[in-house]
BAMARBA-995603 format. One record per residue (C-alpha): residue number from 1; residue in one letter; x, y, z. Coordinates in nm, 2 decimals, decimal comma, padded with zeros to 4 digits. Example, Ala and Ser with C-alpha at 12.3 -4.5 7.8 and 13.67 -1.06 7.14 Angstrom:
<mimis>
1;A;01,23;-00,45;00,78 .
2;S;01,37;-00,11;00,71 .
</mimis>
This chain:
<mimis>
1;M;00,00;00,00;00,00 .
2;S;00,13;00,34;-00,09 .
3;D;00,04;00,66;00,10 .
4;S;-00,04;01,00;-00,04 .
5;D;-00,15;01,32;00,12 .
6;A;-00,27;01,47;-00,21 .
7;A;-00,64;01,45;-00,12 .
8;G;-00,78;01,66;-00,40 .
9;P;-01,10;01,84;-00,33 .
10;S;-01,28;01,74;-00,01 .
11;L;-01,60;01,54;-00,05 .
12;W;-01,76;01,73;00,24 .
13;G;-01,59;02,07;00,26 .
14;G;-01,85;02,30;00,11 .
15;R;-01,95;02,44;00,44 .
16;F;-01,59;02,51;00,56 .
17;S;-01,40;02,84;00,51 .
18;E;-01,05;02,70;00,56 .
19;P;-00,88;02,37;00,51 .
20;T;-00,84;02,12;00,79 .
21;D;-00,52;02,16;00,99 .
22;A;-00,25;01,91;00,86 .
23;F;-00,21;01,76;01,21 .
24;V;-00,58;01,73;01,26 .
25;Q;-00,62;01,57;00,92 .
26;A;-00,37;01,30;01,01 .
27;F;-00,50;01,27;01,37 .
28;T;-00,86;01,21;01,26 .
29;A;-00,79;00,99;00,95 .
30;S;-00,87;00,62;00,98 .
31;V;-00,75;00,50;00,64 .
32;G;-00,43;00,37;00,79 .
33;F;-00,62;00,08;00,95 .
34;D;-00,97;00,08;00,80 .
35;H;-00,84;00,02;00,45 .
36;R;-00,86;-00,35;00,53 .
37;L;-01,24;-00,32;00,49 .
38;Y;-01,21;-00,24;00,12 .
39;R;-01,36;-00,57;00,00 .
40;H;-01,66;-00,52;00,23 .
41;D;-01,69;-00,16;00,14 .
42;I;-01,69;-00,23;-00,23 .
43;A;-01,94;-00,52;-00,18 .
44;G;-02,17;-00,29;00,00 .
45;S;-02,14;-00,03;-00,26 .
46;R;-02,21;-00,27;-00,54 .
47;A;-02,53;-00,39;-00,37 .
48;H;-02,63;-00,03;-00,29 .
49;A;-02,59;00,07;-00,66 .
50;R;-02,79;-00,23;-00,78 .
51;M;-03,07;-00,15;-00,53 .
52;L;-03,08;00,21;-00,65 .
53;A;-03,11;00,09;-01,00 .
54;R;-03,40;-00,14;-00,92 .
55;V;-03,59;00,14;-00,75 .
56;G;-03,52;00,38;-01,03 .
57;V;-03,28;00,62;-00,86 .
58;L;-03,01;00,51;-01,10 .
59;N;-03,06;00,39;-01,45 .
60;D;-02,92;00,06;-01,56 .
61;A;-02,63;00,22;-01,75 .
62;E;-02,52;00,42;-01,45 .
63;C;-02,54;00,12;-01,23 .
64;E;-02,33;-00,08;-01,47 .
65;R;-02,06;00,19;-01,49 .
66;I;-02,05;00,21;-01,11 .
67;V;-02,02;-00,16;-01,06 .
68;E;-01,75;-00,19;-01,33 .
69;G;-01,56;00,10;-01,18 .
70;L;-01,58;-00,06;-00,83 .
71;D;-01,46;-00,39;-00,98 .
72;A;-01,16;-00,21;-01,13 .
73;I;-01,08;-00,04;-00,80 .
74;E;-01,09;-00,37;-00,62 .
75;A;-00,85;-00,52;-00,87 .
76;D;-00,61;-00,22;-00,83 .
77;I;-00,61;-00,26;-00,46 .
78;E;-00,54;-00,63;-00,46 .
79;A;-00,27;-00,57;-00,72 .
80;G;-00,11;-00,30;-00,50 .
81;R;-00,17;-00,03;-00,76 .
82;F;-00,41;00,18;-00,54 .
83;S;-00,28;00,49;-00,37 .
84;W;-00,44;00,55;-00,03 .
85;S;-00,47;00,91;00,08 .
86;V;-00,47;01,03;00,44 .
87;G;-00,63;01,35;00,31 .
88;L;-00,94;01,15;00,21 .
89;E;-00,97;01,03;00,57 .
90;D;-01,10;00,68;00,54 .
91;V;-01,16;00,37;00,32 .
92;H;-01,50;00,50;00,20 .
93;M;-01,39;00,84;00,07 .
94;N;-01,07;00,70;-00,09 .
95;I;-01,28;00,45;-00,29 .
96;E;-01,55;00,70;-00,38 .
97;Q;-01,30;00,96;-00,50 .
98;A;-01,12;00,69;-00,71 .
99;L;-01,46;00,59;-00,86 .
100;T;-01,55;00,94;-00,95 .
101;A;-01,20;01,00;-01,10 .
102;A;-01,25;00,69;-01,31 .
103;I;-01,61;00,72;-01,43 .
104;G;-01,69;01,09;-01,39 .
105;D;-02,00;01,24;-01,23 .
106;T;-02,19;00,91;-01,23 .
107;G;-01,96;00,81;-00,95 .
108;K;-02,10;01,09;-00,74 .
109;K;-02,44;00,94;-00,75 .
110;L;-02,34;00,62;-00,56 .
111;H;-02,37;00,79;-00,22 .
112;T;-02,74;00,87;-00,28 .
113;G;-02,95;00,74;00,01 .
114;R;-02,67;00,65;00,24 .
115;S;-02,41;00,80;00,48 .
116;R;-02,07;00,70;00,59 .
117;N;-02,24;00,62;00,92 .
118;D;-02,45;00,33;00,79 .
119;Q;-02,18;00,25;00,54 .
120;I;-01,91;00,18;00,81 .
121;A;-02,16;-00,01;01,03 .
122;T;-02,24;-00,23;00,73 .
123;D;-01,87;-00,28;00,64 .
124;M;-01,79;-00,39;00,99 .
125;R;-02,07;-00,64;01,01 .
126;L;-01,97;-00,79;00,67 .
127;Y;-01,61;-00,80;00,79 .
128;L;-01,70;-00,97;01,12 .
129;R;-01,93;-01,21;00,95 .
130;D;-01,65;-01,33;00,73 .
131;A;-01,41;-01,35;01,03 .
132;I;-01,66;-01,56;01,22 .
133;D;-01,69;-01,80;00,93 .
134;H;-01,31;-01,84;00,91 .
135;L;-01,28;-01,89;01,29 .
136;N;-01,56;-02,15;01,27 .
137;G;-01,35;-02,36;01,04 .
138;E;-01,05;-02,34;01,28 .
139;F;-01,28;-02,45;01,56 .
140;D;-01,38;-02,75;01,36 .
141;R;-01,02;-02,84;01,30 .
142;L;-00,92;-02,80;01,66 .
143;G;-01,22;-02,99;01,79 .
144;R;-01,16;-03,29;01,56 .
145;G;-00,80;-03,29;01,66 .
146;L;-00,90;-03,31;02,03 .
147;L;-01,15;-03,59;01,97 .
148;D;-00,89;-03,79;01,77 .
149;L;-00,64;-03,74;02,05 .
150;A;-00,90;-03,84;02,32 .
151;A;-01,00;-04,16;02,13 .
152;R;-00,63;-04,26;02,07 .
153;H;-00,54;-04,22;02,44 .
154;A;-00,86;-04,33;02,61 .
155;D;-00,67;-04,59;02,82 .
156;A;-00,37;-04,37;02,92 .
157;V;-00,41;-04,31;03,30 .
158;M;-00,29;-03,98;03,44 .
159;P;-00,36;-03,80;03,77 .
160;G;-00,66;-03,57;03,79 .
161;F;-00,59;-03,26;04,00 .
162;T;-00,78;-03,03;04,23 .
163;H;-00,58;-02,74;04,37 .
164;L;-00,30;-02,88;04,15 .
165;Q;-00,27;-03,17;04,39 .
166;P;-00,33;-03,53;04,28 .
167;A;-00,70;-03,61;04,34 .
168;Q;-00,83;-03,91;04,15 .
169;P;-00,70;-04,10;03,84 .
170;V;-00,84;-04,00;03,51 .
171;T;-00,74;-04,08;03,15 .
172;F;-00,56;-03,85;02,92 .
173;G;-00,85;-03,90;02,67 .
174;H;-01,09;-03,79;02,94 .
175;H;-00,89;-03,48;03,00 .
176;M;-00,88;-03,40;02,62 .
177;L;-01,26;-03,43;02,62 .
178;A;-01,28;-03,17;02,89 .
179;W;-01,09;-02,93;02,67 .
180;F;-01,33;-03,02;02,38 .
181;E;-01,64;-02,94;02,59 .
182;M;-01,50;-02,59;02,66 .
183;L;-01,43;-02,52;02,30 .
184;L;-01,76;-02,67;02,18 .
185;R;-01,95;-02,42;02,40 .
186;D;-01,73;-02,15;02,25 .
187;A;-01,81;-02,26;01,90 .
188;G;-02,18;-02,25;01,98 .
189;R;-02,15;-01,90;02,13 .
190;L;-01,97;-01,79;01,81 .
191;Q;-02,26;-01,91;01,60 .
192;D;-02,51;-01,74;01,83 .
193;C;-02,31;-01,41;01,80 .
194;R;-02,31;-01,44;01,42 .
195;K;-02,69;-01,42;01,42 .
196;R;-02,68;-01,07;01,57 .
197;V;-02,39;-00,96;01,36 .
198;N;-02,58;-01,06;01,04 .
199;V;-02,82;-00,77;01,06 .
200;M;-02,79;-00,49;00,79 .
201;P;-02,77;-00,12;00,90 .
202;L;-02,75;00,01;00,54 .
203;G;-03,05;00,24;00,47 .
204;A;-03,03;00,41;00,81 .
205;A;-02,82;00,68;00,64 .
206;A;-02,68;00,93;00,88 .
207;L;-02,92;00,86;01,16 .
208;A;-03,28;00,91;01,05 .
209;G;-03,32;00,71;00,73 .
210;T;-03,35;00,86;00,38 .
211;P;-03,63;01,02;00,17 .
212;Y;-03,52;00,83;-00,14 .
213;P;-03,74;00,53;-00,23 .
214;I;-03,48;00,27;-00,13 .
215;D;-03,57;-00,10;-00,07 .
216;R;-03,35;-00,22;00,21 .
217;R;-03,46;-00,58;00,17 .
218;I;-03,31;-00,59;-00,18 .
219;T;-02,97;-00,48;-00,05 .
220;A;-02,99;-00,72;00,24 .
221;E;-03,06;-01,01;00,01 .
222;L;-02,77;-00,91;-00,22 .
223;L;-02,53;-00,90;00,08 .
224;G;-02,66;-01,21;00,25 .
225;F;-02,80;-01,04;00,56 .
226;E;-03,07;-01,23;00,74 .
227;A;-03,25;-00,92;00,87 .
228;I;-03,24;-00,54;00,84 .
229;A;-03,18;-00,31;01,14 .
230;E;-03,52;-00,20;01,26 .
231;N;-03,42;00,14;01,40 .
232;S;-03,20;00,39;01,21 .
233;L;-03,06;00,56;01,53 .
234;D;-02,96;00,23;01,68 .
235;A;-02,83;00,09;01,34 .
236;V;-02,56;00,36;01,30 .
237;S;-02,46;00,41;01,66 .
238;D;-02,43;00,09;01,85 .
239;R;-02,13;-00,14;01,84 .
240;D;-02,27;-00,41;02,07 .
241;F;-02,21;-00,67;01,80 .
242;A;-01,84;-00,59;01,82 .
243;I;-01,85;-00,59;02,20 .
244;E;-02,03;-00,93;02,20 .
245;F;-01,77;-01,07;01,96 .
246;C;-01,49;-00,95;02,18 .
247;A;-01,66;-01,09;02,50 .
248;W;-01,68;-01,42;02,32 .
249;A;-01,32;-01,39;02,22 .
250;A;-01,21;-01,32;02,58 .
251;T;-01,39;-01,63;02,69 .
252;T;-01,24;-01,84;02,42 .
253;M;-00,89;-01,71;02,48 .
254;T;-00,94;-01,78;02,85 .
255;H;-01,01;-02,14;02,77 .
256;L;-00,71;-02,16;02,53 .
257;S;-00,50;-02,00;02,81 .
258;R;-00,60;-02,27;03,06 .
259;M;-00,51;-02,54;02,81 .
260;S;-00,18;-02,35;02,74 .
261;E;-00,10;-02,35;03,11 .
262;E;-00,15;-02,72;03,14 .
263;L;00,07;-02,78;02,83 .
264;V;00,34;-02,56;02,98 .
265;L;00,33;-02,76;03,30 .
266;W;00,30;-03,10;03,13 .
267;T;00,60;-03,04;02,91 .
268;S;00,83;-02,95;03,20 .
269;P;01,06;-03,22;03,33 .
270;A;00,88;-03,20;03,67 .
271;F;00,57;-03,35;03,50 .
272;G;00,70;-03,49;03,17 .
273;F;00,34;-03,59;03,06 .
274;V;00,36;-03,48;02,70 .
275;E;00,61;-03,36;02,44 .
276;L;00,54;-03,10;02,17 .
277;P;00,70;-03,13;01,83 .
278;D;01,01;-02,92;01,78 .
279;R;00,83;-02,70;01,52 .
280;F;00,61;-02,56;01,79 .
281;C;00,89;-02,48;02,03 .
282;T;01,20;-02,26;02,04 .
283;G;01,54;-02,28;02,22 .
284;S;01,75;-02,06;02,43 .
285;S;02,03;-01,83;02,31 .
286;I;02,24;-01,93;02,61 .
287;M;02,12;-02,26;02,74 .
288;P;02,16;-02,52;02,46 .
289;Q;01,95;-02,79;02,64 .
290;K;01,63;-02,58;02,65 .
291;K;01,32;-02,66;02,45 .
292;N;01,06;-02,39;02,54 .
293;P;00,69;-02,43;02,48 .
294;D;00,66;-02,09;02,32 .
295;V;00,33;-02,14;02,13 .
296;P;00,12;-02,22;02,44 .
297;E;00,31;-01,95;02,64 .
298;L;00,24;-01,69;02,38 .
299;V;-00,13;-01,79;02,35 .
300;R;-00,15;-01,76;02,73 .
301;G;00,00;-01,42;02,71 .
302;K;-00,22;-01,29;02,43 .
303;T;-00,53;-01,36;02,64 .
304;G;-00,46;-01,04;02,83 .
305;R;-00,44;-00,85;02,51 .
306;V;-00,79;-00,97;02,40 .
307;N;-00,93;-00,90;02,75 .
308;G;-00,80;-00,55;02,72 .
309;H;-00,97;-00,50;02,38 .
310;L;-01,30;-00,60;02,54 .
311;M;-01,26;-00,35;02,82 .
312;G;-01,16;-00,08;02,57 .
313;L;-01,47;-00,13;02,36 .
314;L;-01,70;-00,13;02,67 .
315;T;-01,54;00,20;02,78 .
316;L;-01,56;00,34;02,43 .
317;M;-01,94;00,30;02,42 .
318;K;-02,04;00,37;02,78 .
319;G;-02,08;00,75;02,75 .
320;Q;-02,20;00,80;02,40 .
321;P;-02,53;00,96;02,33 .
322;L;-02,73;00,86;02,02 .
323;A;-02,65;00,85;01,74 .
324;Y;-02,31;00,82;01,57 .
325;N;-02,00;00,99;01,73 .
326;K;-01,64;01,02;01,61 .
327;D;-01,55;00,81;01,91 .
328;N;-01,65;00,51;01,71 .
329;Q;-01,35;00,54;01,49 .
330;E;-01,17;00,38;01,78 .
331;D;-01,37;00,06;01,75 .
332;K;-01,18;-00,09;01,45 .
333;E;-00,83;-00,14;01,57 .
334;P;-00,93;-00,34;01,88 .
335;L;-01,17;-00,55;01,68 .
336;F;-00,92;-00,62;01,40 .
337;D;-00,65;-00,72;01,65 .
338;T;-00,90;-00,94;01,84 .
339;V;-00,99;-01,12;01,52 .
340;D;-00,62;-01,16;01,42 .
341;T;-00,52;-01,28;01,76 .
342;L;-00,80;-01,54;01,77 .
343;A;-00,73;-01,66;01,42 .
344;G;-00,36;-01,71;01,50 .
345;S;-00,42;-01,87;01,83 .
346;L;-00,68;-02,12;01,70 .
347;R;-00,47;-02,20;01,40 .
348;A;-00,17;-02,27;01,63 .
349;F;-00,37;-02,50;01,85 .
350;A;-00,54;-02,67;01,56 .
351;D;-00,20;-02,75;01,40 .
352;M;-00,03;-02,84;01,73 .
353;V;-00,28;-03,05;01,92 .
354;P;-00,29;-03,35;01,68 .
355;A;00,09;-03,37;01,70 .
356;I;00,11;-03,39;02,08 .
357;A;00,30;-03,70;02,19 .
358;I;00,22;-03,84;02,54 .
359;R;00,44;-04,02;02,79 .
360;P;00,20;-04,27;02,95 .
361;E;00,47;-04,41;03,18 .
362;N;00,53;-04,07;03,34 .
363;M;00,16;-04,00;03,37 .
364;A;00,10;-04,33;03,54 .
365;A;00,39;-04,28;03,78 .
366;H;00,26;-03,94;03,88 .
367;A;-00,09;-04,09;03,92 .
368;R;00,05;-04,34;04,17 .
369;Q;00,17;-04,05;04,39 .
370;G;-00,05;-03,86;04,62 .
371;F;-00,28;-04,15;04,70 .
372;A;-00,50;-04,09;04,40 .
373;T;-00,71;-04,40;04,47 .
374;A;-00,80;-04,30;04,83 .
375;T;-01,15;-04,20;04,73 .
376;D;-01,19;-04,54;04,56 .
377;L;-01,12;-04,71;04,90 .
378;A;-01,38;-04,49;05,06 .
379;D;-01,63;-04,59;04,80 .
380;Y;-01,54;-04,95;04,84 .
381;L;-01,62;-04,93;05,22 .
382;V;-01,95;-04,76;05,15 .
383;R;-02,05;-05,04;04,92 .
384;R;-01,98;-05,28;05,21 .
385;G;-02,21;-05,09;05,44 .
386;V;-01,98;-04,84;05,61 .
387;A;-02,12;-04,49;05,64 .
388;F;-01,94;-04,25;05,42 .
389;R;-01,81;-04,03;05,71 .
390;D;-01,68;-04,34;05,88 .
391;A;-01,52;-04,46;05,56 .
392;H;-01,36;-04,12;05,52 .
393;E;-01,20;-04,16;05,86 .
394;V;-01,08;-04,51;05,78 .
395;V;-00,92;-04,39;05,46 .
396;G;-00,76;-04,09;05,62 .
397;R;-00,59;-04,31;05,89 .
398;S;-00,48;-04,56;05,61 .
399;V;-00,32;-04,28;05,42 .
400;R;-00,14;-04,15;05,72 .
401;H;-00,01;-04,51;05,78 .
402;A;00,11;-04,53;05,42 .
403;I;00,29;-04,20;05,45 .
404;E;00,47;-04,33;05,76 .
405;R;00,56;-04,65;05,57 .
406;G;00,67;-04,44;05,26 .
407;C;00,44;-04,62;05,02 .
408;D;00,11;-04,59;04,84 .
409;L;-00,22;-04,75;04,94 .
410;P;-00,20;-05,04;04,70 .
411;D;00,14;-05,13;04,84 .
412;L;00,01;-05,19;05,20 .
413;P;-00,04;-05,55;05,29 .
414;L;-00,40;-05,67;05,34 .
415;D;-00,35;-05,73;05,71 .
416;E;-00,23;-05,37;05,76 .
417;L;-00,53;-05,23;05,58 .
418;Q;-00,77;-05,45;05,78 .
419;Q;-00,65;-05,30;06,10 .
420;F;-00,84;-04,99;06,00 .
421;S;-01,16;-05,16;05,90 .
422;E;-01,29;-05,52;05,92 .
423;A;-01,49;-05,45;05,60 .
424;I;-01,18;-05,46;05,39 .
425;E;-01,12;-05,79;05,21 .
426;A;-00,88;-05,92;04,95 .
427;D;-01,08;-05,78;04,66 .
428;V;-00,99;-05,42;04,77 .
429;Y;-00,69;-05,42;04,55 .
430;E;-00,91;-05,43;04,24 .
431;V;-01,02;-05,07;04,32 .
432;L;-00,69;-04,95;04,45 .
433;T;-00,52;-04,99;04,11 .
434;L;-00,52;-04,70;03,87 .
435;E;-00,69;-04,91;03,60 .
436;G;-00,96;-05,03;03,83 .
437;S;-01,03;-04,68;03,95 .
438;V;-01,08;-04,53;03,60 .
439;A;-01,28;-04,84;03,49 .
440;S;-01,52;-04,80;03,77 .
441;R;-01,64;-04,46;03,65 .
442;D;-01,84;-04,64;03,38 .
443;H;-02,12;-04,39;03,30 .
444;P;-02,17;-04,11;03,05 .
445;G;-01,93;-03,83;03,14 .
446;G;-01,71;-04,07;03,34 .
447;T;-01,35;-04,14;03,28 .
448;A;-01,38;-04,52;03,20 .
449;P;-01,19;-04,58;02,87 .
450;E;-01,50;-04,72;02,69 .
451;Q;-01,70;-04,41;02,80 .
452;V;-01,42;-04,19;02,66 .
453;R;-01,43;-04,36;02,33 .
454;L;-01,81;-04,33;02,31 .
455;A;-01,80;-03,96;02,41 .
456;A;-01,54;-03,89;02,14 .
457;E;-01,77;-04,05;01,88 .
458;R;-02,07;-03,85;02,00 .
459;G;-01,85;-03,54;02,00 .
460;R;-01,79;-03,56;01,63 .
461;D;-02,17;-03,54;01,56 .
462;R;-02,21;-03,26;01,82 .
463;L;-01,93;-03,07;01,66 .
464;T;-02,07;-03,10;01,31 .
465;A;-02,41;-02,98;01,44 .
466;V;-02,24;-02,66;01,56 .
467;T;-01,97;-02,59;01,30 .
468;G;-02,13;-02,76;00,99 .
469;G;-01,84;-03,01;00,97 .
470;P;-01,50;-02,99;00,80 .
471;H;-01,48;-02,77;00,50 .
472;A;-01,84;-02,64;00,56 .
473;A;-01,94;-02,36;00,34 .
474;P;-02,01;-02,03;00,52 .
</mimis>
């Protein structure tokens, strides 16, 4: 992109007696970042021109010239031949000026019945709709990667934690399904957000509508909007659709951050549960032995960035009276960066997750620490008629004895276990093993390997219901 300050005549300066101060011109211009909306701006202009022709405001020849001129401008932009001017403020006026320069006075008719206020609101909704459809595809990739990983490692036992202390045995597959559930809810919220994004503001004009005989439903159909905004004041002034998206993004990044934290822990030698491929890690400039999990660390760090964008947009809107205000120029950069951050983070995870290698022997060794099957012993006693609180006391005393012996519960001889309760018999060791513990949770939502495999299979259908499946058309 090339920059130029040679604005030519202003498209709005008839009322003014002096030119805009050079600093103010640069300070108020948005073309440096909103030029990325050019495709959506041109798409909206094409649809607007065709609607004006169908209602008789433009004739067919004028409409055709405008559409051809817009096509040529789009081609120039994509080929890097277009010169963006700060003096023309924004993406809209740059394109309109170029259109008029290319086709003459007919280009000046394009803006009939609209304003930059409803134009930018429409552009942003079109942009965000496309972004949501792209992110939906990344969700599908990541979700299927998690389900494959879960099914592949449905039998690998690892410690489940509360307070980051060993609590009960689970399987690695079960843990991956927990990640999947978080992301499936995120994918569902994204589709719900899309419904409110896909409402067309165009036709609201500056704030009160237009006296021209426009047909907003024609424009909405051409642009693929499901509905038109019902109130012109609201249509041009609110950015709650962007706020909602950023709130969704903050929730999703929080989930990715939690996953990242676990990957960072699990790849450290202190855990040694998993290994990430070298292509997702970096080394140290001074310590040659290091293999740093930079991708999950960076995703964890970017979560704060996205959270900040949400707070910025909420603060931006909180004091604005109806209708449009220049404040709303500040909505684009945080939204753009949120989209970029989510797209990059989801892509990184979707690429990385299927390549995770597990170390089942290390996971099992950690699961044998911290008396992870203590609750299983309590449940065993309850099934033999011992009240739970009494069973809790028995297990607590057994654990203390094992600590004094320097061993785990399954390592205690039967006679030593029986000194704490006469209800304990030889079959107790079936529930004190890691495999017996996870197998006993044999119900939907439980960690039994067969339940994990069944849940992974159901998950594929559930994911398809939300995302439309792999390679789904927007």
